[in-house]
N, C-alpha and C positions, 0 to 999 in steps of 0.2 A: 565911418565904414560904409555902412551900406551902400553909399553915392559911389563908392568905388567898387563896390563889389558888384552892382549895378553896372558900371562902365564895364569892367571885365566881363560880364554874361554878355552884353551887347557885342562889345567887339569879337568873343569867339562866336556869338551866332553870324557875325558879318563872316568872319572866318570861314565857318561851315558851310555857310550857302555858295560861296563860291565869288570869283569876280563878277558876275551878273547872268542873268538870267538868260541873256541872249546869248552869252557864250555858253551855256550850258544847250542851249536847244543846238546851238552849231555843233557840240560835241556828239550829241545824239543823234544828229543826222546825219552825220558820216558812219553812223552804227559804232558808233564808240561809247563807252560808259565814262562818268567819272573817275578821276582818279580816287576820291571816297566811296564811289559805287563801287569799284574793283575791289579797295580794301576789305569793302566788306562783306564781297563774295569768297573773299581769301580767308581769313579768319574766325574763327569763333563767334558767334553775334555777343557783342558788347564786350569784348576782349581787348578791343585795339587802345593803345596807352601811348600818344603824341608826344614826340619832343619836337622843342621849338615852334611850336605853330605861328609863334607871333613875331618869328625872323623877317626880318625885310633884309633887301639889298641898301648898299651904303654908296654905290655907283652915282657921278654926276656925268653931266653932259650928253649930248644925243640924245636929250627928251626924257632921260633914265628919272631925273630927280622930280619931274612930276608923277611918277609912277612907280610906287613905293607898297606893292601889295602884301600883306602877310603871307606868310611860307616861301615866298620867292621863289614858286612854281614848281616847289618838290613837299612832298607830305610824308615825315618819317616817322620812324618808331616801334612798338613791339604790340605782340597779341598773341593768342594760341592758335594753334590748329589741332585739335583732338585734344586739347588740354595741354598740348607741351608748345612749349616759346619758339614763337617765331620773330624773325626781324623784317619789316620791311620797309623800303622806300617806295614813292610811285611818283612818276612824272605828271604835275597838271599843267594838259596841252593850254587850258584857258586864260593861262598865264603865261606872257612871253611864249607860247605856244609849247611851254615845258623848257625853254633852252635853260643851257648849264652858265651859271656865274657865278662869281666867288662866293656869296653868301649858299648859295643854292648847293656850291660843290662843298662847302664847309659841313653844312648838314648830314649830306651824305657820306661824307669821312667819317662823323661822330659816330653814324647809325653802322657802319662798319665795323669801325672800332670799338664798339659795344657788343655787335655780334661775336666779336672774336674773344673778347672778354668773356663774355657769357656762355661763349662754346654751346651757342644757338643757329639752325640756319637760317641765312640770308636771301631773300627774296627783291628782287628788282622788277617792278611794273612801268616796262619803258615806255614813255610816248614823246619823245622828244626832240626839239630839231636842230639838236645839237648846239655846239658852244655859242653864248650868247656874243655878239658881234660888239655890241657897242662896251664891251667890258675888256676887250680885248685878249693879250695876250694871259689875263689873269683867268681868264676863262680857261683858257689852254689847260694853264699849270694844272686846275681843279681836275680834271681829268687825267694827269698825271698820277696824283693823289688817288685816284679811284683804280686806277690801274695796280700800283703799288699795292692797294691794300686787296684787292684781288689776288694777286700772287700770295702773299701771307696769308692770305686764308686758304689756299688752294690745299684741297688733304686734310685740311684742320675742320671747317664746318662746311656744309653742304650749302654749295651756292647755285640758284635757279635765275634765268633771268629768262622775263616773259614779257615778248615783243607784242606790244597793242599800238602802236603805231610807226612814225617814220625813225631810223635808226642811219644817221649818214655819219661818214670821213671818220675820223677818230675813234668817234662815239662806240661805234661798233666792234672794237675791240675788249670793252670792258665783257658784254656777253660773250666773247669768243672766247676768254679765260676761264668763265665759269666751268661748273661741270653740266647743267642743262640749260638747252634753250626751246622753249616754247614760240609758236608763233601763231597768228590767225589770218586766215586767208582774206585777200583783197585790203585789210585794213593795217597790215603792218609789213615793212620793208626793211633790210639791211644794206646796205652798199658804200664802198669807199668813196669812189665817184659818183655823182647821180647821172642818170640819163643826159642831162643837157651835155656834161662834160664828154663823157664817151661820145657824143654825136660829133662836138668838137673835136675831138682829137682823131678819132676814128672814122670818123662818116659815119659809123653805125647807127641806126636808130632804135629804140627800144622805149617801150612803158617803164614806169616803176616797179611795176608788179614782173615784169619779164626779166628784170635784171635783179632785185632781190626780194622777191615776194617769199611767201611761205611755201610754196609747192618747190621752188627754183631750189632754196636750200634745204627742202626735206628731201628731194630726190638726186639731185644735180651735185651741188658742192658740199652737203653733210653737215653745213653749219647747224643749223635746226635739227632737232632732235624730235619733236613733238608738233605736228601741224595739226591747227581743228578750224573748224569752220567758222565759229562766233567767242566769246571771252568768256562768257559762261561757261559754256564745257572746256573750255582752256583753263581755265584754273579752277575747276572741280578737278581735272586732270592733275593738276599742282599739287591741290591738298592730299590726291591718291599715293601721289609719290611722297609728298614729305612722309605718308605714313609707312613706308617701307625702306626710310633711311633713318639713322642715327641721326642724334643732337651733335657729333663731332668725331672726330677719330678716337674718342678715349671712352666711347661708349658700344655699346653694340646695338644692329637693329633691334626694332620695339618686337617680341613675339607676341603672338596672340593666341587665344584658345583655336584648336583646330577639331572641328567636328566631323572630318574627313580621317576614317580609319587609315592610321599609319602600315597598319598591314593589308590594307584595299589592294587585290589581286588587277593587276592590268591587264588582263587576258586579251581584249583588243587589239594589243602591240602587236603580237605574233600574226596580225592579218593588214594590219595598217603599213609594216615594212615589208615589201615582197623580197625573198631572199636571193633573186636575182640580182645583182650591184647592176644592170645596165638599166633595172625598170626605176623611174623616180616616184616620189611618194612627198605629201607635205611633213616635215618634220614641226610643225607648228601643230598637228594633230596627237604628235608623239608628247610632245612638250605639255598639250591640254591633259592628255592621261596620268603622266606622272605628278602635276604641281595638284595641290592642296583646292579642291573645288574647280579646276580647271582656269583658274585665274592666272595672270600675269600679267606686267605691262613692257610692252615690248622699245624697247630704243632704237632710234633712228629705223622705223620699220619700213622706209622707202628708201632707203640708200644702202647701197651693196646689198642687196636683196638675197645674193645666195649664202650670206649666213644672218642668223638670228644670236640678237643681242636682248636680252631681256631678265627685270626681276620679279621672284616669285616665291611663294611660301611653300615649304616640305615640312611638314609637322609640323606646322606653327611660325618656324623659323625663315627669314628673310635667306634666299641664294639668289646669286646672279647665273644668267643660265647662258651658256655658248654653245651654239649649237650649227653646224652646217646644212644650208637647206638644198636640197637635192633637186627640187623642183625648178630652181634658178642656177641655170651654168652647171647641173649635176653636184653643185655643193663646194666647187674648189675655191681656192681661196686666189682671190688677186688683190691688187694695190689698195683700192677700196676698203675689201673686207679685212684686208690686217691693220688698217689705220682706223677703222671701226671698232674692230676688236680689243688693239693695243689699249685703245683709250678706256674700254668699259672693262679691262680687267684692271686696269691701274684703279679706275675709281674704285671698284669693289674695295680692292685691295686695301685702300688711302681711308674706307667705312667699315672696315672687318665683316665685309659680306664674303663668305664663301662662294665659292665658284664650280661649279655642275659645268664639267664639257661635254657633249653629246657629239663624238665622231662620225662621220660616212663622208670621208674627203679621198676623191679621187688625185689630189696633187695641188700643184699650182696651175694657174693656167699660163700655157706657154703662150709667148705670141712677140712679134717684136717690140710693138706699144708698151708690154708689159715691159720688157726688157729695158727698153728703153726709158722709161719712164721707174725706174727705179723699182723692181718687184723685190730685187735684193738687200734694197736700202730698210721699203717699208715692210717686208717680211718681216726684218730684223726685229721691228718695233712689237710684233706681236711676241714672239722668241722672249725679246727682252721683258717684257712686261709679265708674261707669265713666270720666267724663270726670278723676276724680281720679287712679285709676289709671296707675302707669308702667310696671306688667310689659308683655311683648312680647302684644299681643292682635289676635285674627285673628276676622272674623268670616266666614260662609258661607249667601249666601238659597239657601235651598231653592227655597221655593216665593213665597210672598206674603209681602211688607213693605209694610204699608200706614200712613201717617198718622204721629201723634208716636209712635206703638209702634215706627216703623221707625228711626226717629233715635235713641229712646234704648236701643235694642239694639243701640249700639257700631255704631252706621253710620259711615262714616267720616270723614263731617263732626264728631264730638263725638272722632275720635284714634285711631280704629281704626288698625291700624299696615298691616293688608292687607284687603281684601274681595274674597272671591271670590263668583261665583254658578253655578247651575246653569242650564241652558237654559229651564229651566221658569220661573225667577224673575218675579215682576212686582213692580216698586217704584213704588209711585206713593203719592198723597195719601190715594187711598181708594179702594174697589171701582171696577171700571167701572160697575156698575148706577147706585150711589149718585153717582158723578161724571158722570154722563150728566142724571141727575134733577136735578141743580142746574144744569149749565149750560145744557141744553136744556129745560129745564122750558118755556118759552114754545111753543118749535117741536111740541115733544110734544101739548101743551096744545091747538094749534090746527090738528094732521094730522085728517085722515080717519080714518085709522086710528093710532091714538096707541101702541097696541102693538106691532105692526108698526116706527113709526118709533123708539121708543124700542129695538127689539133691533139696527136699523141704524146710529142712534148708538151703542150702548156697542161695537157692532163695532167701528165707528172710532175712537172710543177708545181701545179697546184695540191696534189695529193703528198709530195715532200715537203713544200716551204710556205703553204699557205694554208693549210687546213687549220679550221677553230682554236685547235688547242696546241700550236707550235711555239705562240707566244708564251703563253698558260707554263709550258712544261720549262721554258726557261727562264721565268722567273720575271718575265715583262707583262705581264696579266696576273693579277692576284686573284683574281678567280671568274670561270667561265656561269655564268647566269641566265635561269632561264626570265624571257621578257617580262613575265607576268609577275615576276618577285620583285623587277627596279626602284618601282616606288620604294616599297620596306628594305631593301639595301640599301638606298640612298641616306631614307631619314636614320637608318640604323647607323649608320657610316658617318652620318654629318653629327651624330649624338656623343659619337665616340670623339673625335674632332675637335668638338666645342671648347675643349680646352688648349687644345693646340699653342705651343710656344716655339717661336724659330728665330735665333741669331745671326743678325747678320754681321759682317766686318765692319769696324767703326769709319767712318768715310763724313764727307762732308754732303756729298750728292754723286749719283752715278753720271754717267755720260752717255744717256742712251742714244740709240740712232734716230736723225731728225730726216 
């Protein structure tokens, strides 16, 4: 028996050491960590339990029969992050370039099934060269099994993809199916067809990073939610994100003790937000003032920057914050902002995260490009997401709330549980100037001094239909509050709504706009 134990210990040392020191040096030379080093950063020290460490492929031909390394190029298992169970798989680029074969895929399928059954988050550390060509269609079928499980786990457990190397072809669809995608600049890329194919088909010359690097997907395509300069920072942010998410859709997000007083007055808010609706300000500063200790995690920070989507805590409880950003495009809604927010609202609803919406929206962005690009269809995605959400929903109108954008941004008429407004709020079909030009077009045209008449009528319209208490008088706003009381009002309201229960009609699923 002792000889067998010694043999096992030797094999394990070989597995943990990796394929060779040369391969490890090559990985480090690219500025990349090994798969085990990455898992060590992600999970609590000493908590990782590996599954199928001794698995080998069974393929033959094309030289594979002579190379049968343990793990088959992917490390799978579970551990803890801040004491809570997390499942993980990590491609080992040192073995077959992290390419996926039959045994490799089967290991991933198993760990995904375990995560779903256990009701715990799944984190994938991606660094692979795609399907293993030597194994042919068997490798492709392995991806199909991953996609099917990504879809089955969607809205059941949090799924996080961390891109730490190349991800090309069909392999890119697994990250796209997950809840969050992290990327590292210069070392990670995602694309369906690489630069060589693009050049052959279109004649365009472009680098891998220019085609599918972290900055491209964080700023232009919206595929990437978080982009970081190095792997260590990236993985630490993954740990922070996990601390804000529940284990599964049957649990609430983890609450923490809060040293920031619930009743803390936010006196600076009145100075941060100008009363003049045409003056911009930074909504991020408003969020910092309201949430616990000024800390929040912004999702898609660099894509569709005219709206902010963030996870934060209020009174120790996790909330999702949606807020127009007046510093960018005056905070209007457009195609990208609608898509970004709709996905965020759906994620919050799936994982029992209450939603706080901060409105300062002048409307939808006008323009031929927006209309031809399908702003109606994309705006409807946001409307559908809010209407479908059953979590506690509170909206707060800071200044402008005009037109259809006001309705879409979780107004009381589409199901917000509570709607508050500051004394500077203006809720209307459109701005006073535009409204006066439509309603009083003839009177203005016939006046001796059209500009003076227009100014008088604008003032009249504001006084009659846009004063801060008009909506409250008609029950469309539950209360007009002092900005300094915002934090306390939100925390008390969320506490009341914590036991909210909402029934929905029985159905297989809805048919949201696409």
